[in-house]
C-alpha positions in Angstrom: -16.8 -16.9 14.9 -17.9 -16.8 11.3 -15.9 -16.7 8.5 -15.3 -13.1 6.8 -14.3 -12.5 3.1 -13.4 -8.7 2.1 -13.9 -8.1 -2.2 -12.5 -5.2 -3.5 -12.2 -4.2 -7.8 -9.4 -2.2 -8.8 -8.0 -0.3 -11.8 -4.8 1.6 -11.3 -5.0 2.0 -7.4 -1.9 2.0 -6.2 -1.7 5.2 -4.5 -5.0 3.4 -2.3 -4.5 0.0 -2.3 -2.0 -0.9 0.4 -3.9 1.3 2.8 -7.3 -0.1 2.6 -6.0 -3.6 2.4 -4.0 -2.4 5.3 -6.8 -1.6 7.0 -8.6 -5.1 6.4 -5.6 -7.3 6.7 -7.5 -9.2 9.7 -10.2 -10.4 7.5 -10.3 -14.5 6.8 -10.1 -13.9 3.1 -9.5 -10.9 0.8 -10.7 -11.1 -2.5 -9.1 -8.2 -5.5 -10.5 -8.3 -9.2 -8.0 -6.3 -11.4 -9.1 -4.8 -14.5 -5.8 -4.5 -16.0 -3.6 -1.8 -13.7 -0.3 -0.8 -15.3 0.3 1.0 -11.9 1.4 -2.1 -9.9 -2.1 -1.7 -8.0 -1.8 -6.0 -8.7 1.6 -6.7 -7.1 0.7 -4.9 -4.4 -2.4 -6.5 -3.6 -0.9 -9.5 -3.8 1.3 -8.8 -0.9 -2.0 -9.2 1.2 -3.7 -12.3 -0.6 -2.7 -14.5 -3.2 -6.8 -14.2 -4.4 -6.0 -11.4 -6.7 -7.7 -12.2 -10.1 -7.5 -10.2 -14.0 -11.1 -9.5 -15.5 -12.2 -7.1 -18.2 -13.9 -4.0 -17.3 -17.9 -5.0 -18.1 -19.1 -2.2 -15.6 -19.1 -1.5 -11.4 -22.1 -3.9 -10.6 -21.1 -7.1 -12.5 -17.2 -6.5 -11.6 -18.5 -6.4 -8.1 -20.5 -9.9 -8.6 -17.3 -11.0 -10.2 -15.7 -10.8 -7.2 -18.3 -11.8 -5.0 -18.2 -14.8 -6.8 -15.4 -15.7 -5.8 -16.1 -15.2 -2.1 -16.1 -18.7 0.2 -16.8 -16.6 3.6 -20.2 -16.6 5.5 -19.9 -12.7 5.5 -19.0 -10.6 3.2 -17.6 -7.0 3.5 -17.6 -4.5 0.2 -14.7 -2.3 0.3 -13.4 0.1 -2.3 -9.8 1.0 -3.0 -10.4 4.7 -1.6 -11.9 3.3 1.6 -10.4 2.1 5.0 -12.1 0.6 8.1 -10.8 2.1 11.0 -9.9 0.0 14.3 -13.2 1.2 16.2 -15.4 -0.1 12.7 -13.6 -3.4 12.6 -15.0 -4.3 16.2 -18.2 -3.1 15.2 -17.8 -5.0 12.5 -16.8 -8.4 14.5 -19.4 -7.7 16.7 -22.4 -7.7 14.0 -21.2 -11.1 12.6 -20.9 -12.7 16.2 -24.5 -11.4 16.9 -26.2 -11.8 13.4 -29.4 -9.8 14.4 -29.7 -9.2 10.5 -28.2 -10.0 7.4 -26.9 -6.7 6.1 -25.5 -4.2 7.9 -25.3 -0.5 6.6 -21.8 1.7 7.4 -22.0 5.5 8.1 -19.2 6.9 5.7 -17.7 9.7 6.3 -16.0 11.6 3.1 -12.8 13.5 2.5 -12.6 16.5 -0.4 -9.2 17.7 -1.2 -7.6 17.1 2.2 -11.2 18.1 4.7 -13.8 15.8 6.0 -17.7 16.7 4.6 -20.2 16.3 6.9 -23.1 18.0 4.9 -23.6 18.3 0.9 -25.4 15.1 1.1 -22.4 13.4 2.3 -22.7 12.7 5.6 -24.2 9.8 7.3 -23.9 8.5 3.6 -25.2 4.7 4.9 -23.8 1.8 2.8 -24.7 -1.6 2.7 -21.2 -3.1 3.5 -21.4 -6.1 5.0 -23.9 -8.8 4.0 -24.5 -12.8 4.5 -22.5 -14.1 1.3 -25.8 -15.9 0.4 -27.8 -13.1 0.5 -26.8 -10.4 -1.3 -25.4 -9.5 -4.8 -24.7 -6.2 -6.5 -27.3 -5.2 -9.6 -25.4 -4.8 -12.9 -25.3 -1.1 -13.4 -22.5 0.8 -15.4 -22.3 3.0 -12.4 -23.8 3.9 -8.6 -24.6 0.6 -8.5 -26.5 -1.5 -5.4 -26.2 -4.2 -3.3 -29.5 -6.0 -3.4 -30.4 -7.5 -0.1 -32.6 -10.5 0.3 -33.4 -10.4 3.9 -33.1 -8.0 7.4 -30.5 -4.8 7.6 -29.6 -2.7 10.5 -27.3 0.3 10.5 -23.6 0.4 12.5 -22.4 3.3 13.9 -18.8 3.7 13.6 -18.2 5.4 9.8 -16.2 3.9 7.1 -13.5 6.5 6.1 -13.4 7.6 2.2 -10.6 9.3 0.8 -12.4 10.3 -2.8 -11.0 13.5 -4.0 -7.3 13.7 -2.9 -6.4 16.5 -5.4 -8.3 18.4 -8.2 -6.9 16.0 -10.6 -9.2 13.4 -9.1 -12.3 16.0 -9.0 -11.4 16.4 -12.7 -11.0 12.5 -13.3 -13.8 11.4 -11.8 -16.5 14.3 -13.4 -15.3 12.8 -16.8 -15.8 9.2 -15.4 -19.1 9.6 -14.0 -21.1 11.7 -16.1 -19.7 9.1 -19.3 -21.2 6.1 -17.1 -24.1 7.5 -16.2 -24.9 9.3 -19.6 -24.4 5.8 -21.1 -26.3 3.7 -18.4 -29.4 6.5 -19.2 -29.2 5.9 -23.0 -29.0 2.4 -22.2 -32.7 2.7 -19.9 -34.0 4.7 -23.4 -33.7 8.1 -21.7 -34.0 11.6 -23.7 -32.7 15.0 -23.1 -33.8 18.6 -24.1 -32.1 21.5 -24.5 -32.5 22.8 -21.5 -31.8 19.3 -19.1 -27.9 20.2 -19.1 -28.1 23.6 -17.5 -31.6 23.4 -14.9 -30.5 20.3 -13.3 -26.9 21.6 -13.3 -28.0 24.7 -11.7 -30.8 22.5 -9.4 -27.6 19.9 -8.6 -25.8 23.2 -7.4 -28.4 25.0 -5.4 -29.6 21.5 -3.6 -25.9 20.6 -2.4 -24.9 24.0 -1.2 -27.9 25.4 0.0 -30.8 22.5 0.5 -27.8 19.9 2.1 -26.4 22.8 3.9 -23.0 22.6 1.3 -22.5 26.3 2.9 -21.2 25.2 6.6 -18.5 23.1 4.9 -17.1 26.6 3.8 -14.9 26.8 0.7 -15.1 22.8 0.3 -18.7 22.9 0.6 -19.0 24.9 -2.7 -16.6 23.0 -4.6 -18.1 20.1 -4.2 -21.7 21.7 -5.0 -19.5 23.0 -8.1 -18.7 19.1 -8.6 -21.8 18.0 -8.7 -23.1 20.9 -11.0 -20.4 19.9 -13.9 -21.1 16.0 -13.2 -25.0 16.9 -14.0 -24.0 19.0 -16.9 -22.2 17.0 -18.7 -24.2 13.8 -18.0 -27.2 15.6 -19.9 -25.2 17.2 -22.7 -23.9 13.9 -23.4 -26.9 12.1 -23.3 -28.2 14.2 -25.4 -25.0 14.0 -27.9 -25.6 10.2 -27.7 -29.4 10.3 -28.7 -28.7 13.0 -31.9 -26.5 10.3 -33.2 
């Protein structure tokens, strides 16, 4: 059976890291790259693996490439601290590695928002490329929303990866701030600009697309909240980009 390395980047994930690592404790190797956690994340990670490394924060893509550089397995599975591999997904991953019918595999991801799994809003099945042959992939250098760049063929799995991304309203506010700031910086670095109308118009479109076109209305109150969150992130992103350009 091919060897599997699980890679993970963290910062202040003490509430998530144990359950995440328990869900992949069957892997041959676990690599954790931490960027200065102050809540004991690294200590918890060392209960599961000796491969815990401390680095500064260069952005999501570059940090994941650092984690990848430590991996030695034939295959790599990239996971976030707020994600969980179910026993059903584990079995499918093992089968995929054994058969090796592709160089990389996409997992459907089922995300939870404040206690409710979201099946619309453009969130599901949300296929993410996570399992790949170590020598066939690397991550883009994006500050946020990094992607895995695969050399070779890919296929889709059927069992979902569970994603507990927004547990509380505090999580929502924190991630709106985090993602809008990183996205604005990324757009600024690419030479993008924003007019005074971009923030309100694009935010309105983000809400309409999420709630109406992507059927967020079928997710009830949670669908409305997700649409509102997407609108807020979009609004702040373009407001910040415009402010950076003016400065």
